[in-house]
C-alpha positions as CSV (number, residue, x, y, z in Angstrom):
1,M,-24.8,-9.8,-8.7
2,G,-23.4,-7.9,-5.6
3,C,-20.5,-9.0,-3.5
4,G,-19.0,-7.9,-0.2
5,G,-17.5,-4.5,-0.2
6,Q,-14.2,-5.7,1.2
7,S,-13.8,-8.5,-1.3
8,A,-14.7,-6.2,-4.2
9,T,-12.1,-3.6,-3.0
10,A,-9.5,-6.4,-2.8
11,A,-10.5,-7.4,-6.4
12,V,-10.0,-3.9,-7.6
13,E,-6.5,-3.8,-6.1
14,T,-5.7,-7.2,-7.6
15,V,-6.9,-6.2,-11.0
16,Y,-4.9,-2.9,-10.7
17,R,-1.7,-4.8,-10.1
18,A,-2.3,-7.3,-12.9
19,E,-4.1,-5.3,-15.5
20,S,-3.6,-1.5,-15.1
21,R,-0.8,-1.2,-17.6
22,R,-2.6,-3.3,-20.2
23,V,-5.7,-1.1,-19.7
24,L,-3.6,2.0,-20.0
25,A,-2.0,0.8,-23.2
26,T,-5.4,0.2,-24.8
27,L,-6.7,3.5,-23.6
28,I,-3.7,5.3,-25.2
29,R,-4.6,3.5,-28.5
30,L,-8.3,4.5,-28.2
31,L,-7.8,8.0,-26.9
32,G,-4.6,8.9,-28.8
33,D,-3.1,10.8,-25.9
34,F,-0.9,9.7,-22.9
35,D,-2.2,12.2,-20.4
36,R,-5.9,11.7,-21.4
37,A,-5.4,8.0,-21.1
38,E,-3.8,8.2,-17.7
39,E,-6.7,10.4,-16.4
40,A,-9.2,7.9,-17.9
41,L,-7.4,5.0,-16.2
42,H,-7.7,6.6,-12.8
43,D,-11.3,7.5,-13.4
44,A,-12.1,3.9,-14.4
45,F,-10.6,2.4,-11.3
46,A,-12.4,5.1,-9.2
47,A,-15.6,3.9,-10.8
48,A,-14.7,0.3,-10.1
49,L,-14.3,1.1,-6.4
50,Q,-17.8,2.6,-6.4
51,Q,-19.6,0.1,-8.6
52,W,-18.0,-3.3,-8.0
53,P,-19.0,-3.6,-4.3
54,R,-22.6,-2.9,-5.3
55,D,-22.9,-4.7,-8.7
56,G,-20.2,-7.4,-8.4
57,V,-16.9,-7.9,-10.1
58,P,-17.5,-8.1,-13.9
59,G,-16.6,-11.3,-15.8
60,N,-14.0,-9.4,-17.9
61,P,-12.6,-6.7,-15.6
62,R,-10.1,-5.5,-18.1
63,A,-12.7,-4.9,-20.8
64,W,-15.0,-3.2,-18.2
65,L,-12.2,-0.8,-17.2
66,V,-11.3,0.0,-20.8
67,S,-14.9,0.8,-21.6
68,A,-15.4,2.8,-18.4
69,G,-12.2,4.7,-19.0
70,R,-13.1,5.5,-22.6
71,F,-16.6,6.8,-21.7
72,K,-15.2,8.8,-18.7
73,A,-12.7,10.5,-21.1
74,I,-15.5,11.3,-23.6
75,D,-17.6,12.8,-20.8
76,A,-14.6,14.9,-19.6
77,L,-14.1,16.2,-23.1
78,R,-17.7,17.2,-23.4
79,R,-17.6,19.1,-20.1
80,R,-14.5,21.0,-21.3
81,A,-16.0,21.7,-24.7
82,R,-17.8,24.7,-23.3
83,F,-14.4,26.4,-23.4
84,D,-12.9,24.7,-26.5
85,A,-15.1,23.7,-29.4
86,S,-12.5,21.4,-30.8
87,L,-12.9,19.2,-27.8
88,R,-16.6,18.6,-28.7
89,L,-15.5,17.4,-32.2
90,L,-12.9,15.2,-30.6
91,A,-15.5,13.7,-28.2
92,E,-17.8,13.0,-31.1
93,Q,-14.9,11.4,-33.1
94,L,-13.9,9.1,-30.2
95,E,-17.5,8.1,-29.6
96,G,-18.0,7.3,-33.3
97,E,-14.9,5.1,-33.3
98,A,-16.3,2.7,-30.7
99,H,-15.9,-0.9,-31.6
100,E,-15.4,-4.2,-29.9
101,A,-11.6,-4.8,-29.8
102,E,-10.3,-8.2,-30.9
103,P,-8.5,-10.1,-28.1
104,D,-5.2,-10.1,-30.1
105,E,-5.5,-6.4,-30.7
106,V,-5.8,-5.6,-27.0
107,E,-3.0,-8.1,-26.1
108,D,-0.7,-6.3,-28.6
109,D,-1.4,-2.8,-27.2
110,R,1.6,-3.0,-24.8
111,L,3.9,-4.0,-27.7
112,R,2.6,-1.0,-29.7
113,L,3.1,1.2,-26.7
114,I,6.7,0.0,-26.3
115,F,7.6,0.9,-29.9
116,T,5.8,4.3,-29.6
117,C,7.8,5.1,-26.4
118,C,11.0,3.9,-28.2
119,H,10.5,6.0,-31.3
120,P,13.8,7.4,-32.8
121,A,12.4,10.9,-32.6
122,L,12.8,10.7,-28.8
123,P,16.2,11.0,-27.1
124,A,17.5,7.6,-26.1
125,D,17.4,8.2,-22.3
126,A,13.8,9.5,-22.6
127,R,12.7,6.4,-24.6
128,V,13.8,4.1,-21.8
129,A,12.4,6.3,-19.0
130,L,9.0,6.7,-20.7
131,T,8.6,3.0,-21.4
132,L,9.5,2.0,-17.9
133,R,7.0,4.5,-16.5
134,E,4.1,4.0,-18.9
135,V,4.4,0.4,-19.9
136,C,5.7,-1.1,-16.7
137,D,4.5,1.2,-14.0
138,L,7.9,1.8,-12.4
139,T,7.8,4.9,-10.2
140,T,9.9,7.9,-11.1
141,E,12.2,7.1,-8.1
142,E,12.7,3.5,-9.3
143,I,13.7,4.7,-12.8
144,A,16.0,7.3,-11.3
145,R,17.9,4.6,-9.4
146,A,18.2,2.5,-12.5
147,F,19.6,5.5,-14.4
148,L,21.7,6.8,-11.4
149,A,19.9,10.1,-11.9
150,A,17.8,12.5,-9.9
151,P,14.0,11.8,-9.8
152,A,13.3,15.4,-11.0
153,T,15.5,14.8,-14.0
154,I,13.7,11.6,-14.9
155,A,10.3,13.3,-14.4
156,Q,11.3,16.1,-16.8
157,R,12.4,13.5,-19.4
158,I,9.1,11.8,-19.2
159,V,7.1,15.0,-19.5
160,R,9.1,16.1,-22.5
161,A,8.9,12.7,-24.2
162,K,5.1,12.7,-24.0
163,A,4.9,16.2,-25.4
164,R,7.2,15.2,-28.2
165,I,5.0,12.2,-29.1
166,R,1.9,14.5,-29.1
167,D,3.4,17.4,-31.0
168,A,5.1,15.2,-33.6
169,R,2.0,13.0,-34.0
170,I,4.2,9.9,-33.5
171,P,1.9,6.9,-34.5
172,Y,0.8,4.4,-32.0
173,R,1.7,1.2,-33.9
174,V,4.2,-1.6,-34.3
175,P,6.8,-0.5,-37.0
176,E,6.8,-2.1,-40.4
177,R,9.3,-5.0,-40.7
178,E,11.9,-2.8,-42.6
179,E,11.8,-0.3,-39.7
180,L,12.3,-2.8,-36.9
181,P,16.1,-3.2,-36.8
182,A,16.7,0.5,-36.2
183,R,14.1,0.5,-33.4
184,L,15.2,-2.7,-31.7
185,D,18.2,-1.7,-29.6
186,S,16.3,0.7,-27.3
187,V,13.4,-1.8,-27.0
188,L,15.7,-4.6,-25.9
189,R,17.4,-2.2,-23.4
190,V,14.1,-1.3,-21.9
191,I,12.9,-4.9,-21.5
192,Y,16.2,-5.8,-19.9
193,L,16.1,-2.9,-17.5
194,V,12.6,-4.0,-16.4
195,F,13.9,-7.5,-15.8
196,N,16.9,-6.3,-13.9
197,E,14.7,-4.2,-11.6
198,G,12.7,-7.4,-10.9
199,Y,15.6,-9.8,-10.6
200,S,17.8,-7.6,-8.5
201,A,15.8,-4.7,-7.2
202,S,17.8,-1.4,-7.1
203,A,16.7,-0.7,-3.5
204,G,14.3,-1.8,-0.8
205,A,13.5,-4.7,1.5
206,S,13.1,-7.4,-1.1
207,L,15.8,-8.8,-3.4
208,T,13.5,-9.7,-6.2
209,R,10.1,-8.6,-7.7
210,A,8.5,-11.6,-9.5
211,D,5.9,-9.4,-11.2
212,L,8.6,-7.4,-13.1
213,C,10.5,-10.5,-14.1
214,A,7.4,-12.1,-15.5
215,E,6.4,-8.9,-17.3
216,A,9.8,-8.5,-18.9
217,I,9.8,-12.2,-20.0
218,R,6.2,-11.8,-21.4
219,L,7.3,-8.7,-23.4
220,G,10.4,-10.6,-24.6
221,R,8.2,-13.5,-25.9
222,L,5.9,-11.1,-27.7
223,L,8.9,-9.4,-29.3
224,L,10.4,-12.7,-30.4
225,E,7.1,-13.7,-32.0
226,L,7.2,-10.4,-33.9
227,L,10.9,-10.5,-34.8
228,P,12.9,-13.8,-34.6
229,D,16.2,-11.8,-34.4
230,P,19.2,-13.5,-32.7
231,E,19.5,-10.7,-30.2
232,V,15.8,-11.0,-29.3
233,M,16.5,-14.7,-28.8
234,G,19.6,-13.8,-26.7
235,L,17.7,-11.4,-24.5
236,L,14.8,-13.8,-23.9
237,A,17.3,-16.6,-23.2
238,L,19.2,-14.4,-20.7
239,M,16.1,-13.5,-18.8
240,L,14.9,-17.2,-18.7
241,L,18.2,-18.5,-17.5
242,H,18.4,-15.9,-14.8
243,D,14.8,-16.4,-13.8
244,A,15.3,-20.1,-13.5
245,R,17.6,-19.4,-10.5
246,R,15.5,-16.7,-8.9
247,A,13.8,-18.9,-6.3
248,A,17.1,-20.2,-5.0
249,R,18.7,-16.7,-4.7
250,T,17.1,-16.2,-1.2
251,D,16.5,-18.5,1.7
252,A,13.2,-18.9,3.6
253,A,14.0,-15.8,5.6
254,G,14.6,-13.7,2.4
255,E,18.4,-13.6,2.9
256,L,20.7,-13.6,-0.1
257,V,22.2,-16.9,-1.1
258,R,25.4,-16.8,-3.2
259,L,25.5,-18.7,-6.6
260,E,27.9,-21.3,-5.3
261,D,25.7,-22.0,-2.3
262,Q,22.4,-22.2,-4.1
263,D,20.3,-25.4,-4.1
264,R,20.6,-26.3,-7.7
265,S,17.7,-28.8,-7.4
266,A,15.5,-25.7,-6.9
267,W,16.5,-24.3,-10.3
268,D,13.8,-24.4,-12.9
269,R,15.1,-27.0,-15.4
270,R,12.3,-26.2,-17.9
271,L,13.4,-22.6,-18.1
272,I,17.1,-23.6,-18.3
273,A,16.3,-26.0,-21.2
274,E,14.3,-23.3,-23.1
275,G,17.0,-20.6,-22.4
276,S,19.8,-22.9,-23.5
277,M,18.0,-23.8,-26.7
278,L,17.6,-20.1,-27.6
279,V,21.3,-19.5,-26.9
280,R,22.2,-22.2,-29.3
281,R,19.9,-20.8,-32.0
282,A,21.3,-17.3,-31.5
283,L,24.9,-18.3,-31.6
284,A,24.3,-20.6,-34.6
285,S,23.1,-17.6,-36.5
286,R,26.6,-16.0,-36.5
287,N,24.8,-12.7,-36.2
288,F,24.6,-12.5,-32.4
289,G,25.4,-9.6,-30.1
290,P,25.9,-8.8,-26.4
291,Y,22.6,-10.3,-25.1
292,A,23.3,-13.7,-26.7
293,L,26.8,-13.7,-25.3
294,Q,25.6,-12.8,-21.8
295,A,23.0,-15.6,-22.1
296,A,25.8,-18.0,-23.1
297,I,27.7,-17.1,-20.0
298,V,24.7,-17.7,-17.8
299,A,24.0,-21.0,-19.6
300,V,27.4,-22.3,-18.6
301,H,26.6,-21.6,-14.9
302,A,23.1,-23.1,-15.3
303,E,24.3,-26.3,-16.9
304,A,27.1,-27.0,-14.5
305,P,26.3,-29.9,-12.2
306,S,27.8,-28.1,-9.3
307,A,29.7,-24.9,-8.5
308,A,33.0,-26.7,-8.5
309,Q,32.4,-28.1,-12.0
310,T,31.7,-24.7,-13.6
311,D,33.8,-24.2,-16.7
312,W,35.4,-20.9,-15.8
313,A,37.8,-21.0,-18.7
314,Q,34.9,-21.0,-21.1
315,I,33.3,-18.2,-19.2
316,V,36.4,-16.1,-19.4
317,R,36.6,-16.7,-23.2
318,L,33.0,-15.6,-23.5
319,Y,33.7,-12.4,-21.5
320,D,36.6,-11.7,-23.8
321,V,34.3,-11.9,-26.9
322,L,31.8,-9.8,-25.1
323,L,34.3,-7.1,-24.3
324,G,35.4,-7.2,-28.0
325,L,32.0,-6.0,-28.9
326,G,32.3,-2.9,-26.8
327,P,34.0,-1.6,-23.6
328,S,32.0,-2.0,-20.3
329,P,33.5,-1.7,-16.8
330,V,30.8,-3.9,-15.3
331,V,31.6,-6.7,-17.8
332,E,35.3,-6.2,-16.9
333,L,34.4,-6.6,-13.3
334,N,32.5,-9.8,-14.0
335,R,35.4,-11.1,-16.1
336,A,37.8,-10.3,-13.2
337,V,35.7,-12.5,-10.9
338,A,35.8,-15.3,-13.5
339,V,39.6,-14.9,-13.9
340,A,39.9,-15.2,-10.1
341,M,37.9,-18.5,-10.2
342,R,40.1,-19.8,-13.1
343,D,43.6,-18.5,-12.0
344,G,43.2,-17.7,-8.3
345,P,42.2,-14.7,-6.2
346,A,45.5,-12.8,-6.7
347,A,45.0,-12.6,-10.5
348,G,41.4,-11.4,-10.0
349,L,42.4,-8.8,-7.4
350,R,44.9,-7.3,-9.8
351,L,42.2,-6.7,-12.4
352,V,39.7,-5.3,-9.8
353,D,42.3,-2.9,-8.5
354,E,43.1,-1.7,-12.0
355,L,39.3,-1.1,-12.6
356,L,38.9,0.9,-9.3
357,A,42.1,2.9,-10.1
358,R,40.4,4.1,-13.3
359,G,37.5,5.5,-11.2
360,E,34.6,4.1,-13.2
361,L,33.3,1.7,-10.6
362,R,34.4,3.7,-7.5
363,D,30.7,4.2,-6.5
364,Y,29.5,0.7,-7.5
365,H,29.1,-1.4,-4.4
366,L,29.7,-4.8,-6.1
367,S,33.2,-3.8,-7.2
368,H,34.1,-3.2,-3.5
369,A,32.3,-6.4,-2.5
370,A,34.2,-8.4,-5.1
371,R,37.5,-6.9,-3.9
372,A,36.6,-7.7,-0.3
373,D,35.9,-11.3,-1.1
374,L,39.2,-11.7,-3.0
375,L,41.1,-10.1,-0.1
376,R,39.3,-12.5,2.3
377,R,40.3,-15.5,0.2
378,L,43.9,-14.2,0.2
379,A,43.8,-13.9,4.1
380,R,44.4,-10.1,3.9
381,I,41.8,-9.7,6.6
382,D,42.3,-6.0,7.6
383,E,42.1,-4.9,4.0
384,A,39.0,-7.1,3.4
385,R,37.3,-5.4,6.4
386,I,37.9,-2.0,4.9
387,A,36.6,-3.1,1.5
388,Y,33.4,-4.6,3.0
389,R,32.8,-1.3,4.9
390,V,33.1,0.7,1.7
391,A,30.6,-1.7,0.0
392,L,28.2,-1.3,2.9
393,Q,28.3,2.5,2.6
394,L,27.2,2.2,-1.1
395,V,24.7,-0.7,-1.1
396,R,21.0,0.1,-1.3
397,L,19.2,-3.2,-1.1
398,E,18.6,-4.6,2.4
399,P,19.2,-8.3,1.7
400,E,22.6,-7.4,0.1
401,R,23.4,-5.1,3.0
402,R,22.7,-7.9,5.5
403,F,24.8,-10.3,3.5
404,L,27.7,-7.9,3.4
405,Q,27.4,-7.2,7.1
406,Q,27.4,-10.9,7.8
407,R,30.6,-11.4,5.8
408,L,32.2,-8.5,7.6
409,D,31.1,-9.9,11.0
410,E,32.6,-13.3,10.1
411,L,36.0,-11.7,9.8
412,G,35.9,-10.7,13.5
413,D,37.3,-7.6,15.1
């Protein structure tokens, strides 16, 4: 049944945003090669742009695209077989393996793909970059900002990682249970990086990207079903508790709203309850790690009736335990802000100045923004202006830039 060309084109665009990475993951499983699957994905969507306006949008667009991509890949292999006989054999093999995939099998393809991308045979930085690119469709530029690296460097990591998977014949599967712990850390890091890019975009006009937050949470839920590990619980709890506040982080005009000024009635209490329950389960295991501790800190904020009633002493204690697991200048910065709320801005400022003197956070805009706010609270206005200007030079996200500029403007000339 045909449909209007414009509506069909819009449907293709909608399906691409919602389904393209799932389609790609399934094509990688069926075709056994990243580059071949990516080419098949593009061919499938090109076919959809031609056929859907004429024939109508299929009832199951994802299955249609997988089938179209697979057959396009087989046709391409047959055309190239004139120059390489092995490709003809591969085309025949792929055609002979055709079967109707079970829904659960297709749904698990992205989880399979994550573990393939995070295989220990790959360098750690390449695992994260490849997964963000192939599973989550982040651009090379977005990944580069997350890594504070050059786009060309990230592109090279991705190319080398795909070649390594191909040459080493790394299997496309979820690891056996005894293999999972060794593979888990990089998978958790990948999922959290995806969430962070959605919850607080690294650059651009919008503060948040709901699609990335939802995708990271979906992957976290899938992983928890597979492995009820305390750190998987902790990561999912951390994402749920943050996401519960996402709608209140900006006003109607898209401007940043600070935590203490947010409308707590707009927070999603269902997500807070689920996240808090997972935190309690993770901490009760006595086998928790940094994700569960970070989630516990966010839970204290989420459960406080108001900003004034936040238990800052408990938050500082949790940061102390978190730092005991491993050094982190960003965690130290967050702890310094919590100390300022518990003991006053002068105490927090001393800690921030010590951090900046070490040089690790000199190019991190939030360290200078925190310093500016503490100086403002101490009525050291000239110094606060300087700190705000430094933060403005470093910030990339437009809503944050406008917020910092507003704070600077409030200090007057």
